[in-house]
The first five atom37 places (N, CA, C, CB, O) and aatype in JSON, in Angstrom:
{
  "aatype": [12, 9, 16, 2, 10, 14, 19, 7, 16, 16, 14, 0, 6, 10, 7, 19, 2, 9, 15, 16, 2, 0, 9, 18, 19, 14, 2, 1, 3, 3, 3, 2, 19, 15, 19, 9, 7, 7, 10, 16, 2, 16, 19, 9, 16, 16, 9, 14, 19, 7, 2, 2, 14, 2, 7, 0, 7, 19, 2, 14, 10, 16, 2, 1, 9, 18, 9, 16, 2, 5, 3, 3, 2, 16, 19, 15, 19, 9, 3, 7, 19, 16, 5, 0, 19, 9, 15, 19, 9, 14, 19, 7, 0, 1, 14, 13, 15, 9, 7, 19, 2, 14],
  "atom_mask": [
    [1, 1, 1, 1, 1],
    [1, 1, 1, 1, 1],
    [1, 1, 1, 1, 1],
    [1, 1, 1, 1, 1],
    [1, 1, 1, 1, 1],
    [1, 1, 1, 1, 1],
    [1, 1, 1, 1, 1],
    [1, 1, 1, 0, 1],
    [1, 1, 1, 1, 1],
    [1, 1, 1, 1, 1],
    [1, 1, 1, 1, 1],
    [1, 1, 1, 1, 1],
    [1, 1, 1, 1, 1],
    [1, 1, 1, 1, 1],
    [1, 1, 1, 0, 1],
    [1, 1, 1, 1, 1],
    [1, 1, 1, 1, 1],
    [1, 1, 1, 1, 1],
    [1, 1, 1, 1, 1],
    [1, 1, 1, 1, 1],
    [1, 1, 1, 1, 1],
    [1, 1, 1, 1, 1],
    [1, 1, 1, 1, 1],
    [1, 1, 1, 1, 1],
    [1, 1, 1, 1, 1],
    [1, 1, 1, 1, 1],
    [1, 1, 1, 1, 1],
    [1, 1, 1, 1, 1],
    [1, 1, 1, 1, 1],
    [1, 1, 1, 1, 1],
    [1, 1, 1, 1, 1],
    [1, 1, 1, 1, 1],
    [1, 1, 1, 1, 1],
    [1, 1, 1, 1, 1],
    [1, 1, 1, 1, 1],
    [1, 1, 1, 1, 1],
    [1, 1, 1, 0, 1],
    [1, 1, 1, 0, 1],
    [1, 1, 1, 1, 1],
    [1, 1, 1, 1, 1],
    [1, 1, 1, 1, 1],
    [1, 1, 1, 1, 1],
    [1, 1, 1, 1, 1],
    [1, 1, 1, 1, 1],
    [1, 1, 1, 1, 1],
    [1, 1, 1, 1, 1],
    [1, 1, 1, 1, 1],
    [1, 1, 1, 1, 1],
    [1, 1, 1, 1, 1],
    [1, 1, 1, 0, 1],
    [1, 1, 1, 1, 1],
    [1, 1, 1, 1, 1],
    [1, 1, 1, 1, 1],
    [1, 1, 1, 1, 1],
    [1, 1, 1, 0, 1],
    [1, 1, 1, 1, 1],
    [1, 1, 1, 0, 1],
    [1, 1, 1, 1, 1],
    [1, 1, 1, 1, 1],
    [1, 1, 1, 1, 1],
    [1, 1, 1, 1, 1],
    [1, 1, 1, 1, 1],
    [1, 1, 1, 1, 1],
    [1, 1, 1, 1, 1],
    [1, 1, 1, 1, 1],
    [1, 1, 1, 1, 1],
    [1, 1, 1, 1, 1],
    [1, 1, 1, 1, 1],
    [1, 1, 1, 1, 1],
    [1, 1, 1, 1, 1],
    [1, 1, 1, 1, 1],
    [1, 1, 1, 1, 1],
    [1, 1, 1, 1, 1],
    [1, 1, 1, 1, 1],
    [1, 1, 1, 1, 1],
    [1, 1, 1, 1, 1],
    [1, 1, 1, 1, 1],
    [1, 1, 1, 1, 1],
    [1, 1, 1, 1, 1],
    [1, 1, 1, 0, 1],
    [1, 1, 1, 1, 1],
    [1, 1, 1, 1, 1],
    [1, 1, 1, 1, 1],
    [1, 1, 1, 1, 1],
    [1, 1, 1, 1, 1],
    [1, 1, 1, 1, 1],
    [1, 1, 1, 1, 1],
    [1, 1, 1, 1, 1],
    [1, 1, 1, 1, 1],
    [1, 1, 1, 1, 1],
    [1, 1, 1, 1, 1],
    [1, 1, 1, 0, 1],
    [1, 1, 1, 1, 1],
    [1, 1, 1, 1, 1],
    [1, 1, 1, 1, 1],
    [1, 1, 1, 1, 1],
    [1, 1, 1, 1, 1],
    [1, 1, 1, 1, 1],
    [1, 1, 1, 0, 1],
    [1, 1, 1, 1, 1],
    [1, 1, 1, 1, 1],
    [1, 1, 1, 1, 1]
  ],
  "atom_positions": [
    [[47.69, -2.76, -6.08], [48.1, -1.41, -6.36], [46.91, -0.47, -6.17], [48.68, -1.29, -7.78], [45.8, -0.78, -6.61]],
    [[47.12, 0.62, -5.54], [46.1, 1.64, -5.34], [46.27, 2.7, -6.42], [46.19, 2.27, -3.91], [47.38, 3.16, -6.69]],
    [[45.15, 3.08, -7.04], [45.2, 4.08, -8.09], [43.92, 4.9, -8.09], [45.43, 3.44, -9.46], [42.9, 4.46, -7.55]],
    [[43.96, 6.07, -8.68], [42.79, 6.91, -8.87], [42.39, 6.86, -10.34], [43.06, 8.38, -8.41], [43.24, 6.94, -11.23]],
    [[41.09, 6.71, -10.57], [40.58, 6.68, -11.94], [39.58, 7.79, -12.15], [39.95, 5.32, -12.25], [38.73, 8.03, -11.3]],
    [[39.67, 8.48, -13.27], [38.67, 9.5, -13.56], [37.37, 8.84, -14.02], [39.18, 10.5, -14.64], [37.36, 8.03, -14.95]],
    [[36.28, 9.19, -13.36], [34.95, 8.77, -13.77], [34.13, 10.03, -13.97], [34.29, 7.8, -12.72], [34.7, 11.11, -14.13]],
    [[32.83, 9.92, -13.96], [31.98, 11.08, -14.18], [31.87, 11.99, -12.97], [0.0, 0.0, 0.0], [32.57, 11.81, -11.97]],
    [[30.98, 12.97, -13.09], [30.77, 13.96, -12.04], [29.89, 13.4, -10.93], [30.14, 15.24, -12.63], [28.85, 12.8, -11.21]],
    [[30.31, 13.58, -9.7], [29.62, 13.14, -8.5], [29.38, 11.63, -8.5], [28.29, 13.88, -8.36], [28.23, 11.18, -8.56]],
    [[30.45, 10.84, -8.44], [30.27, 9.4, -8.37], [29.54, 9.01, -7.09], [31.62, 8.69, -8.43], [29.7, 9.63, -6.05]],
    [[28.72, 7.96, -7.19], [27.88, 7.55, -6.07], [28.22, 6.13, -5.65], [26.37, 7.66, -6.44], [29.36, 5.68, -5.82]],
    [[27.24, 5.41, -5.09], [27.44, 4.06, -4.55], [27.74, 3.08, -5.66], [26.2, 3.61, -3.76], [26.92, 2.89, -6.56]],
    [[28.9, 2.45, -5.61], [29.28, 1.55, -6.68], [28.85, 0.12, -6.4], [30.76, 1.6, -6.89], [28.55, -0.25, -5.27]],
    [[28.84, -0.68, -7.47], [28.54, -2.11, -7.38], [29.67, -2.88, -8.05], [0.0, 0.0, 0.0], [30.25, -2.42, -9.03]],
    [[29.97, -4.07, -7.52], [31.05, -4.9, -8.04], [30.5, -6.26, -8.45], [32.18, -5.06, -7.0], [29.81, -6.91, -7.68]],
    [[30.81, -6.67, -9.66], [30.47, -8.02, -10.1], [31.68, -8.91, -9.81], [30.07, -8.05, -11.63], [32.69, -8.83, -10.51]],
    [[31.57, -9.74, -8.79], [32.69, -10.57, -8.38], [33.0, -11.68, -9.39], [32.41, -11.19, -7.02], [34.08, -12.27, -9.35]],
    [[32.07, -11.96, -10.29], [32.29, -12.98, -11.32], [33.11, -12.45, -12.51], [30.96, -13.52, -11.81], [33.87, -13.19, -13.13]],
    [[32.94, -11.17, -12.81], [33.6, -10.6, -13.99], [34.65, -9.54, -13.64], [32.56, -9.99, -14.9], [35.34, -9.05, -14.53]],
    [[34.77, -9.19, -12.38], [35.68, -8.12, -11.94], [35.33, -6.77, -12.55], [37.11, -8.49, -12.3], [36.21, -5.92, -12.74]],
    [[34.06, -6.56, -12.86], [33.6, -5.27, -13.37], [33.06, -4.44, -12.2], [32.52, -5.45, -14.48], [32.36, -4.96, -11.33]],
    [[33.38, -3.16, -12.21], [32.95, -2.23, -11.16], [32.06, -1.18, -11.82], [34.18, -1.57, -10.42], [32.46, -0.57, -12.82]],
    [[30.87, -0.96, -11.27], [29.88, -0.06, -11.85], [29.73, 1.16, -10.94], [28.51, -0.77, -12.05], [29.36, 1.03, -9.77]],
    [[30.02, 2.35, -11.49], [30.0, 3.59, -10.72], [28.96, 4.54, -11.3], [31.4, 4.26, -10.71], [29.18, 5.1, -12.37]],
    [[27.81, 4.72, -10.6], [26.84, 5.71, -11.07], [27.41, 7.13, -10.92], [25.51, 5.58, -10.3], [27.97, 7.47, -9.87]],
    [[27.27, 7.94, -11.95], [27.74, 9.33, -11.94], [26.51, 10.22, -11.9], [28.65, 9.66, -13.18], [25.85, 10.44, -12.92]],
    [[26.21, 10.73, -10.71], [24.92, 11.41, -10.47], [24.67, 12.59, -11.39], [24.86, 11.87, -9.05], [23.58, 12.72, -11.94]],
    [[25.65, 13.44, -11.57], [25.41, 14.67, -12.33], [25.58, 14.49, -13.85], [26.35, 15.75, -11.86], [25.29, 15.41, -14.61]],
    [[26.03, 13.32, -14.27], [26.19, 13.06, -15.7], [25.15, 12.1, -16.25], [27.57, 12.51, -15.97], [25.08, 11.88, -17.46]],
    [[24.33, 11.51, -15.36], [23.28, 10.56, -15.78], [23.85, 9.38, -16.57], [22.23, 11.28, -16.62], [23.31, 8.97, -17.6]],
    [[24.96, 8.83, -16.04], [25.55, 7.66, -16.66], [26.27, 6.81, -15.63], [26.51, 8.07, -17.78], [26.37, 7.18, -14.46]],
    [[26.77, 5.67, -16.08], [27.5, 4.74, -15.21], [28.84, 4.45, -15.86], [26.69, 3.43, -14.97], [28.89, 4.05, -17.02]],
    [[29.93, 4.65, -15.12], [31.25, 4.26, -15.59], [31.48, 2.8, -15.23], [32.37, 5.17, -14.97], [31.18, 2.38, -14.12]],
    [[32.0, 2.03, -16.18], [32.33, 0.63, -15.94], [33.85, 0.5, -15.92], [31.69, -0.31, -17.02], [34.53, 0.83, -16.89]],
    [[34.36, 0.02, -14.79], [35.79, -0.13, -14.61], [36.15, -1.61, -14.68], [36.25, 0.48, -13.26], [35.5, -2.44, -14.05]],
    [[37.17, -1.94, -15.45], [37.7, -3.29, -15.46], [38.59, -3.47, -14.25], [0.0, 0.0, 0.0], [39.65, -2.84, -14.14]],
    [[38.17, -4.32, -13.33], [38.9, -4.49, -12.08], [40.28, -5.09, -12.23], [0.0, 0.0, 0.0], [41.14, -4.89, -11.37]],
    [[40.52, -5.82, -13.3], [41.85, -6.41, -13.52], [42.82, -5.42, -14.13], [41.74, -7.63, -14.42], [44.03, -5.51, -13.91]],
    [[42.3, -4.47, -14.91], [43.16, -3.52, -15.61], [43.15, -2.13, -14.98], [42.75, -3.41, -17.04], [43.98, -1.28, -15.32]],
    [[42.21, -1.89, -14.07], [42.05, -0.57, -13.47], [41.9, 0.53, -14.52], [43.24, -0.25, -12.57], [42.54, 1.57, -14.45]],
    [[41.03, 0.26, -15.5], [40.72, 1.25, -16.53], [39.22, 1.34, -16.7], [41.4, 0.89, -17.86], [38.5, 0.37, -16.48]],
    [[38.75, 2.52, -17.11], [37.32, 2.68, -17.45], [37.14, 2.07, -18.83], [36.87, 4.21, -17.41], [37.75, 2.53, -19.8]],
    [[36.29, 1.04, -18.93], [36.14, 0.35, -20.2], [34.96, 0.87, -21.02], [35.97, -1.13, -19.96], [34.94, 0.72, -22.25]],
    [[33.97, 1.47, -20.36], [32.85, 2.07, -21.09], [32.06, 2.96, -20.14], [31.93, 0.97, -21.71], [32.22, 2.91, -18.92]],
    [[31.2, 3.77, -20.72], [30.26, 4.6, -19.97], [28.87, 4.35, -20.54], [30.65, 6.14, -20.04], [28.66, 4.4, -21.76]],
    [[27.91, 4.07, -19.65], [26.57, 3.69, -20.08], [25.57, 4.78, -19.66], [26.17, 2.32, -19.47], [25.48, 5.09, -18.47]],
    [[24.82, 5.36, -20.61], [23.78, 6.32, -20.22], [22.64, 5.6, -19.5], [23.24, 7.07, -21.47], [22.21, 4.52, -19.91]],
    [[22.14, 6.22, -18.43], [21.01, 5.69, -17.65], [20.04, 6.83, -17.38], [21.48, 5.03, -16.32], [20.08, 7.84, -18.08]],
    [[19.17, 6.68, -16.38], [18.17, 7.69, -16.04], [18.77, 8.89, -15.33], [0.0, 0.0, 0.0], [19.99, 9.05, -15.24]],
    [[17.88, 9.74, -14.82], [18.29, 10.99, -14.18], [18.74, 10.79, -12.74], [17.14, 11.98, -14.22], [18.02, 10.22, -11.92]],
    [[19.93, 11.27, -12.44], [20.5, 11.25, -11.1], [20.67, 9.82, -10.56], [19.61, 12.05, -10.15], [20.1, 9.47, -9.53]],
    [[21.47, 8.99, -11.27], [21.7, 7.63, -10.79], [22.49, 7.64, -9.49], [22.44, 6.81, -11.85], [23.41, 8.44, -9.33]],
    [[22.14, 6.77, -8.58], [22.81, 6.78, -7.28], [23.27, 5.4, -6.81], [21.9, 7.36, -6.26], [24.44, 5.24, -6.46]],
    [[22.39, 4.41, -6.79], [22.75, 3.1, -6.25], [23.0, 2.09, -7.34], [0.0, 0.0, 0.0], [22.41, 2.17, -8.42]],
    [[23.89, 1.13, -7.05], [24.18, 0.05, -7.99], [24.1, -1.27, -7.26], [25.58, 0.24, -8.65], [24.75, -1.47, -6.23]],
    [[23.31, -2.19, -7.79], [23.23, -3.55, -7.28], [23.59, -4.51, -8.39], [0.0, 0.0, 0.0], [23.17, -4.33, -9.53]],
    [[24.37, -5.55, -8.05], [24.86, -6.48, -9.07], [24.43, -7.9, -8.72], [26.4, -6.4, -9.19], [24.55, -8.34, -7.58]],
    [[23.92, -8.61, -9.72], [23.65, -10.03, -9.57], [24.73, -10.78, -10.36], [22.2, -10.4, -10.07], [24.66, -10.83, -11.59]],
    [[25.73, -11.36, -9.68], [26.82, -12.03, -10.39], [26.38, -13.32, -11.09], [27.93, -12.34, -9.43], [27.07, -13.79, -11.99]],
    [[25.25, -13.89, -10.7], [24.77, -15.12, -11.34], [24.15, -14.85, -12.7], [23.77, -15.81, -10.44], [24.32, -15.64, -13.63]],
    [[23.42, -13.74, -12.82], [22.76, -13.41, -14.09], [23.53, -12.35, -14.88], [21.34, -12.92, -13.82], [23.2, -12.08, -16.04]],
    [[24.53, -11.75, -14.27], [25.31, -10.67, -14.88], [24.4, -9.49, -15.25], [26.07, -11.17, -16.12], [24.53, -8.89, -16.32]],
    [[23.48, -9.19, -14.34], [22.6, -8.03, -14.49], [22.97, -7.01, -13.42], [21.1, -8.44, -14.38], [23.28, -7.37, -12.29]],
    [[22.94, -5.73, -13.81], [23.28, -4.64, -12.91], [22.06, -3.74, -12.83], [24.56, -3.85, -13.4], [21.45, -3.41, -13.84]],
    [[21.71, -3.33, -11.62], [20.52, -2.53, -11.36], [20.95, -1.18, -10.82], [19.55, -3.25, -10.37], [21.65, -1.11, -9.81]],
    [[20.54, -0.09, -11.5], [20.93, 1.26, -11.14], [19.69, 2.07, -10.77], [21.71, 1.94, -12.31], [18.76, 2.19, -11.57]],
    [[19.67, 2.61, -9.55], [18.54, 3.46, -9.14], [18.72, 4.86, -9.73], [18.42, 3.52, -7.59], [19.81, 5.44, -9.66]],
    [[17.65, 5.39, -10.29], [17.64, 6.75, -10.86], [16.69, 7.6, -10.04], [17.22, 6.74, -12.38], [15.47, 7.5, -10.18]],
    [[17.25, 8.44, -9.18], [16.44, 9.17, -8.2], [15.46, 10.15, -8.8], [17.34, 9.89, -7.27], [14.33, 10.26, -8.3]],
    [[15.83, 10.86, -9.84], [14.98, 11.94, -10.3], [13.91, 11.53, -11.31], [15.81, 13.0, -10.91], [13.02, 12.32, -11.62]],
    [[13.98, 10.3, -11.82], [12.88, 9.86, -12.68], [12.2, 8.59, -12.15], [13.4, 9.6, -14.09], [11.41, 7.96, -12.84]],
    [[12.52, 8.24, -10.88], [11.82, 7.16, -10.18], [11.84, 5.84, -10.96], [10.38, 7.57, -9.92], [10.81, 5.18, -11.13]],
    [[13.03, 5.47, -11.42], [13.19, 4.23, -12.17], [14.43, 3.47, -11.71], [13.26, 4.52, -13.67], [15.28, 4.0, -10.99]],
    [[14.51, 2.23, -12.17], [15.72, 1.42, -12.04], [16.1, 0.98, -13.44], [15.51, 0.18, -11.07], [15.3, 0.35, -14.14]],
    [[17.33, 1.31, -13.86], [17.84, 0.85, -15.14], [18.48, -0.52, -14.94], [18.86, 1.86, -15.74], [19.24, -0.72, -13.99]],
    [[18.18, -1.46, -15.84], [18.76, -2.8, -15.79], [19.78, -2.89, -16.92], [17.66, -3.92, -15.92], [19.45, -2.69, -18.09]],
    [[21.03, -3.19, -16.55], [22.13, -3.28, -17.5], [22.51, -4.75, -17.69], [23.35, -2.45, -17.03], [22.63, -5.5, -16.72]],
    [[22.72, -5.14, -18.94], [23.26, -6.47, -19.26], [24.77, -6.36, -19.16], [22.8, -6.96, -20.7], [25.39, -5.56, -19.86]],
    [[25.37, -7.17, -18.3], [26.81, -7.1, -18.07], [27.65, -7.61, -19.23], [0.0, 0.0, 0.0], [28.85, -7.36, -19.26]],
    [[27.04, -8.31, -20.18], [27.78, -8.78, -21.35], [27.86, -7.67, -22.39], [27.11, -10.04, -21.96], [28.94, -7.36, -22.9]],
    [[26.7, -7.07, -22.72], [26.66, -6.03, -23.74], [26.97, -4.64, -23.18], [25.3, -6.01, -24.41], [27.25, -3.71, -23.94]],
    [[26.92, -4.5, -21.85], [27.1, -3.21, -21.18], [26.11, -2.18, -21.72], [28.55, -2.7, -21.36], [26.48, -1.04, -22.0]],
    [[24.87, -2.59, -21.87], [23.8, -1.71, -22.35], [22.57, -1.88, -21.47], [23.46, -2.02, -23.83], [22.35, -2.94, -20.88]],
    [[21.77, -0.82, -21.39], [20.5, -0.87, -20.65], [19.53, -1.73, -21.46], [19.92, 0.58, -20.4], [19.29, -1.48, -22.64]],
    [[18.98, -2.75, -20.8], [18.04, -3.65, -21.48], [16.61, -3.44, -21.03], [18.44, -5.09, -21.25], [15.67, -3.93, -21.65]],
    [[16.44, -2.69, -19.92], [15.09, -2.47, -19.41], [15.13, -1.31, -18.41], [14.53, -3.76, -18.74], [16.16, -1.05, -17.78]],
    [[14.0, -0.63, -18.29], [13.84, 0.43, -17.29], [12.57, 0.12, -16.52], [13.78, 1.87, -17.96], [11.49, -0.01, -17.11]],
    [[12.7, 0.02, -15.19], [11.58, -0.38, -14.33], [11.11, 0.83, -13.53], [11.99, -1.53, -13.39], [11.9, 1.43, -12.8]],
    [[9.82, 1.21, -13.65], [9.29, 2.29, -12.81], [9.19, 1.8, -11.36], [7.9, 2.78, -13.33], [8.75, 0.67, -11.11]],
    [[9.59, 2.65, -10.41], [9.51, 2.32, -8.99], [8.95, 3.52, -8.24], [10.91, 1.91, -8.42], [8.52, 4.5, -8.86]],
    [[8.95, 3.46, -6.92], [8.46, 4.57, -6.11], [9.36, 5.79, -6.16], [0.0, 0.0, 0.0], [10.37, 5.82, -6.86]],
    [[8.96, 6.79, -5.4], [9.64, 8.08, -5.42], [11.07, 8.0, -4.89], [8.85, 9.08, -4.61], [11.33, 7.44, -3.82]],
    [[11.98, 8.58, -5.65], [13.38, 8.83, -5.28], [14.13, 7.6, -4.78], [13.43, 9.89, -4.22], [14.64, 7.6, -3.66]],
    [[14.22, 6.55, -5.59], [14.99, 5.37, -5.17], [16.45, 5.75, -4.94], [14.89, 4.24, -6.22], [17.04, 6.47, -5.74]],
    [[17.02, 5.27, -3.85], [18.37, 5.68, -3.47], [19.37, 4.56, -3.63], [18.38, 6.17, -2.03], [20.3, 4.67, -4.42]],
    [[19.18, 3.49, -2.89], [20.07, 2.34, -2.9], [19.31, 1.11, -3.38], [20.67, 2.09, -1.5], [18.09, 1.11, -3.46]],
    [[20.07, 0.07, -3.69], [19.43, -1.18, -4.12], [20.31, -2.34, -3.67], [19.21, -1.2, -5.67], [21.54, -2.26, -3.69]],
    [[19.65, -3.41, -3.28], [20.36, -4.62, -2.91], [19.89, -5.77, -3.78], [0.0, 0.0, 0.0], [18.73, -5.82, -4.17]],
    [[20.8, -6.68, -4.08], [20.48, -7.83, -4.91], [20.92, -9.08, -4.15], [21.17, -7.74, -6.32], [22.05, -9.14, -3.65]],
    [[20.03, -10.05, -4.06], [20.36, -11.31, -3.39], [20.27, -12.41, -4.44], [19.39, -11.59, -2.17], [19.18, -12.89, -4.75]],
    [[21.44, -12.82, -5.01], [21.4, -13.82, -6.09], [20.91, -15.17, -5.6], [22.77, -13.98, -6.7], [20.82, -16.11, -6.39]]
  ]
}
């Protein structure tokens, strides 16, 4: 079934955890990430992250999600079980996208 779901302002590059059917959508202008349950097609939580989040990378083996924050030059690491930021990693200027190779 195809459906539209309301998420935050200016949704960006999403990431999908194929192990949990969770979809992570960075919302650039709201500085958060919407988490969608892929089986229910509902937003299950919203997670605050850094400034201007854009890219999402998912490691389905560790259930860790990596979100690039362009305006504060960081990557937020989310625990897919608790749906909370567990670490913030400083990186170079204006990180845009991220790839994860489990």
